Every structure is written in structure tokens, then in C-alpha cells.
C-alpha positions, -999 to 999 in steps of 0.1 A, spaced: 0 1 -1 29 23 9 44 16 -27 11 25 -44 5 56 -23 40 66 -35 36 58 -71 2 79 -71 22 109 -53 52 104 -79 24 107 -110 7 138 -96 38 154 -90 55 146 -124 19 156 -141 21 189 -121 59 198 -129 54 194 -166 20 212 -166 39 245 -147 69 239 -167 52 243 -199 30 273 -185 62 289 -175 80 282 -208 51 299 -226 57 328 -205 94 327 -213 105 319 -178 138 301 -178 130 278 -156 100 265 -179 122 266 -208 149 248 -188 125 218 -183 109 218 -214 138 223 -241 166 195 -252 184 221 -265 210 226 -232 232 247 -252 210 269 -268 191 277 -233 224 281 -219 236 310 -246 201 323 -235 212 331 -201 241 355 -217 225 387 -205 239 388 -167 258 365 -147 226 349 -130 190 348 -144 160 340 -117 131 321 -126 95 324 -111 99 291 -93 130 305 -74 158 285 -88 187 305 -104 205 297 -134 238 310 -147 260 302 -178 286 326 -164 321 308 -161 333 328 -131 299 325 -114 298 287 -121 335 281 -111 331 301 -79 297 282 -68 314 249 -74 344 257 -48 325 275 -23 320 255 10 286 268 14 276 254 -21 256 220 -8 256 192 -38 230 174 -15 193 175 -29 176 195 -8 145 195 16 113 210 -3 107 243 13 70 250 -2 44 231 -21 57 241 -53 92 226 -46 75 200 -30 60 192 -64 91 195 -81 112 177 -61 88 146 -60 90 120 -31 123 112 -19 134 74 -19 129 56 13 161 59 34 162 21 43 173 17 4 206 26 -9 205 53 -35 231 52 -65 229 92 -65 218 104 -32 241 80 -10 272 87 -36 300 110 -31 286 133 -55 259 142 -32 281 144 -1 292 175 15 319 185 42 333 161 64 310 132 48 323 140 11 359 142 28 358 109 45 347 92 12 369 108 -12 399 101 16 392 65 17 384 60 -24 413 81 -29 441 55 -30 422 35 -56 431 64 -81 464 70 -74 494 73 -108 503 37 -98 469 21 -103 460 44 -132 491 27 -152 476 -5 -145 443 7 -159 460 20 -189 476 -15 -195 440 -28 -194 426 0 -215 452 -3 -244 445 -42 -246 409 -37 -245 411 -12 -271 433 -27 -295 409 -59 -297 381 -39 -306 398 -18 -328 408 -48 -347 376 -60 -350 363 -28 -368 356 -36 -405 372 -17 -432 350 -29 -461 316 -17 -447 302 9 -422 301 3 -385 288 21 -356 316 39 -338 298 40 -306 281 5 -306 314 -10 -319 340 11 -296 331 41 -277 306 23 -255 322 -12 -252 357 2 -242 346 22 -212 325 -3 -202 350 -30 -202 372 -11 -185 351 -1 -156 341 -36 -151 375 -44 -148 384 -18 -123 353 -27 -101 358 -65 -105 326 -72 -128 325 -103 -143 333 -95 -182 299 -119 -189 281 -93 -170 287 -61 -190 258 -61 -209 232 -58 -184 256 -36 -163 254 -15 -193 220 -14 -192 214 -8 -160 240 24 -165 221 37 -197 187 42 -173 207 57 -145 222 81 -168 189 89 -182 175 90 -145 197 121 -137 172 143 -157 138 143 -144 114 115 -147 94 121 -179 66 98 -169 58 73 -140 67 45 -164 103 63 -164 103 66 -127 97 30 -120 124 19 -147 148 41 -132 139 26 -97 141 -9 -109 176 -5 -126 186 12 -93 178 -16 -72 186 -43 -91 224 -27 -95 226 -20 -58 216 -58 -54 242 -69 -75 270 -49 -63 257 -57 -28 260 -97 -33 292 -89 -53 306 -68 -22 298 -99 0 322 -121 -22 349 -93 -19 350 -91 18 351 -131 23 381 -134 -8 395 -100 -19 411 -93 -50 429 -67 -69 397 -46 -80 387 -15 -67 354 -30 -51 378 -52 -30 397 -19 -22 371 1 -10 361 -29 15 394 -30 31 403 5 28 410 23 61 424 55 72 431 63 109 409 35 118 377 46 95 364 26 72 338 26 45 303 7 52 282 -10 27 258 19 16 289 45 12 306 13 -10 278 3 -28 266 39 -39 302 47 -48 306 20 -70 271 18 -85 278 60 -92 316 50 -107 300 26 -129 278 51 -149 299 83 -145 328 65 -156 310 51 -185 285 79 -197 316 105 -196 339 84 -219 313 71 -241 299 102 -252 332 122 -253 344 94 -277 313 97 -296 307 134 -300 342 142 -299 349 118 -327 317 133 -352 333 169 -343 366 160 -353 352 144 -386 333 177 -391 365 195 -391 386 180 -416 417 199 -415 423 196 -378 415 159 -382 443 155 -404 464 172 -383 458 150 -353 461 124 -377 497 131 -389 509 142 -354 492 118 -327 510 138 -300 482 165 -308 454 141 -291 459 150 -254 450 186 -267 420 177 -288 409 156 -255 407 186 -234 390 210 -264 367 179 -271 356 177 -235 352 220 -236 332 220 -270 314 189 -263 302 191 -226 297 153 -221 277 168 -186 259 197 -197 246 209 -164 246 206 -124 235 223 -94 242 237 -60 221 246 -31 234 277 -5 240 269 29 246 302 36 247 336 16 274 334 -14 287 364 -28 292 359 -67 314 374 -89 300 406 -105 281 416 -71 248 392 -68 241 371 -37 229 336 -33 208 338 -4 206 308 21 186 277 3 185 294 -33 194 265 -54 213 274 -86 216 255 -119 253 257 -131 248 253 -169 285 239 -175 278 236 -211 275 274 -214 304 281 -188 324 261 -211 320 285 -242 319 316 -221 333 344 -244 349 361 -217 370 332 -212 372 313 -242 379 333 -276 353 326 -305 340 297 -280 315 281 -306 346 273 -324 364 240 -322 401 244 -321 428 215 -310 453 244 -306 432 267 -284 456 276 -256 435 275 -227 410 244 -232 420 226 -201 400 255 -182 370 238 -193 345 230 -162 335 195 -179 347 172 -147 335 199 -124 361 226 -98 369 223 -64 360 193 -39 338 177 -61 363 177 -92 353 142 -107 377 114 -92 377 97 -124 388 125 -147 423 111 -152 404 78 -163 381 92 -187 411 116 -202 433 83 -205 405 61 -219 398 89 -245 435 92 -256 441 53 -258 413 47 -278 418 77 -303 453 68 -306 445 32 -311 419 38 -338 439 65 -358 466 43 -358 448 15 -376 430 39 -397 454 69 -406 443 86 -439 418 110 -434 407 108 -469 392 73 -463 368 84 -433 333 95 -437 303 100 -419 280 70 -431 245 80 -418 227 105 -393 242 102 -359 216 96 -333 220 118 -302 216 103 -267 181 109 -253 195 126 -221 194 162 -214 220 165 -187 242 137 -201 252 151 -236 266 129 -264 256 104 -293 236 68 -292 251 62 -325 279 73 -350 275 57 -382 310 55 -400 327 39 -427 368 38 -429 394 22 -448 425 10 -434 445 8 -466 468 35 -469 474 49 -504 507 41 -516 
């Protein structure tokens, strides 16, 4: 009965949100436009008139690089999901999951603040050392070589399906210690959870998110029990045995962190590789430069992260008044939506920001991996995977004239996570004499 009531509340909340959002959108309110548009880059550009823009619902929006970076590094900006303050916010936020359940988002490090965040990061950080990263590079190079070698040179193939998606999924499964045979199920859960970063569009969508979340949590919980009994060299075992000053992670911390690393480590890289390759193919002069000089690939990775912005936006809630660049102030309890895609194309920071330029001198200033204490733990992993994938791919197919887009790319349906679901290409490995 409790679940039925919760579903009724959730269904009513979702319907109310969409009705209100559509009405606000017709009035030109930024909150309504944000909730109803799929064009996050276009919405971000519409905010350029000031450092922040306020909506009728009380939310604050910004595409300003200095504002976004200031909020991301502020100790008074919370990444946690706020409690509703009124009926409108109660509708917008909807019912929260029962707290006896582990939630891959609410319980993950990305939603923790202060001491709770520092504690998990301190205990997980040893798994992301340079030495460990090198072992992951070895695994990535091995998987990339196998996938690229299997690509056909006499017919079209889907770059996302055949390389961009299976590479990071295979690597994150190896890192976590998930059996390779289960990678397709892991990938399906990750796709659903990534879509769940946006607001549910229907009760059915919300139920699919719940089902995927609980299935993933249950799977990792069982795997964690096995690793506690028989530790191996994977990340799950490392988190299960990690101890700093007598402090250890509990099951909720470990399962939530592992769940989040699954789709965060997978989704960012697959969308960077897919969308980044499409962008490069649409800039043939720069593509030819990269193929002729693979040492340009690290610079290309940074510019692709800036230009594509795999994570389009994030949000923070002010725990205390926050003074922003430009003199604006976030009041306590204000929630601000930080348009990362807009900050990464702020003309005050990036010259001619809508131009893709692998020689851009300050491309690495992008906020694609966040900033401050919540800077992405897996940033180095994503950079390494993209570099290895492109180096391996371009070594197999080094002639720029042999490449072409062989069909219409299919965008990812998510709004927060941006990229491609499919990129048909045709390419030959035969090098002209």
C-alpha cells in the first residue's frame, strides 16, 4: 500500500511539474524553458544577459564561467538534494526514495558535502593513484586494441556501439571487478540511471529508474559480500578493505560509490568519444593534423571536453549567503543550476567559443569535470581512455581521406548527459601508396 501511495504521489508530481513547466515556458520563464527544452546549449546561451537569471519558481541559472567556478568551489554550496521548502518545491522534487534503500545518486560521493564527502574521498582516493592508473592504462590499451582490430574496413560500422561504448564499459567492469559476462546488463542499468539524472518524464520512466537502481544495488551488494570474503585486486575489494586512521567505508558508502562510478565512468567517456569523433570528422583540416601528429591527441581531448561538454549542467544549494562575481548574492537555500555547457563556451574566457580548435591554449580551463572538492574522481581515467581509444583507432585508420560519416548520428536522449547513441562511419585501413 505504501508503494501504491508513493506511486500516486509521484505520478501527480510528474504531471504537475510538466503542466507548470509548459506554462512557465510559454511565458518565457527560464525555469520553464529549462525543464521543457532539449537544447541545453541554446538555453545556456539565452542566459548571457547577466551573471545569473532567476525564475518564477525561485531557481537561479547561470552560464557565466566565473559564477559557475565560484559556486563549485564554495564551501557553502551543497551538492545534496535539498528538502522542499513549499508546495511548489515539493511538487518539483517529488517523493524521496525510502532511506532504508541505497540510492546510487543520493548516497554517492557526488551528493555528499563537508566531512561526509571528505571521508569517502579520503578512503577511495588510494584507488586512483598514478601507479593504479598505469595498470588501468594497460587494461585500456589491451581492450582498445581488441575492439579496434575487430572494426571492419570494407563496410560501415557504428563507432559508438563498436568502440566508444564497449571500451569504457569493459574497463570500468575490470576496475570494479565485475565479471565480463555481466557487462551488457551493467551497461543497460547504466543507461537507465544516466537518463535518470534528468527529471522523470512519466511514472513509467520513474519506475524503470527505480528498478534499475535497485537491481544494480542488489547486484553490487552481493558482489561486495564475495569480495569481503575473498578480496582480489579490484576497486570493490580495495574499498571493502580501505582504512584510514581506523575509519572504514560501510556497505552503503561502497555500493553507492561503486554504482555511481559505473555510470559516471562509463557515460562521460562514451559520449566524449562518440560526440568528439563526430566533431573532429566535421573539421577535416584539424582531423588531418591529428592523424599526422598523434601527439596532438591530448590537446584534442581537452578541446573536445570543452566543446562537447558531456555533462551539460549541475546544481548546488546555498547553505549560507554566497557572494558571486559581479556583485550578485545567492541567498541561503537558493538552488542554482550551473550550465556547464554555457560556462565552457563563455566568450569572456574562451575566444570565439563556438569554434572547435585543437590548438586552443586554454582549453584545459573547461569545467567538464567540475571544480573544487567535487572535481571528478575519474577525470584522469576518462582522459586516459579517450586518449588511448583515439590513438589506437587513428593508428589503424591513418588516412583522413578514407573516413566519412555513413549515416545520421543519433543523439543521446538525455539532457544532463550529452552525446551520441549512434555514429555510423565508414573507413578504410588501406593507406594510399
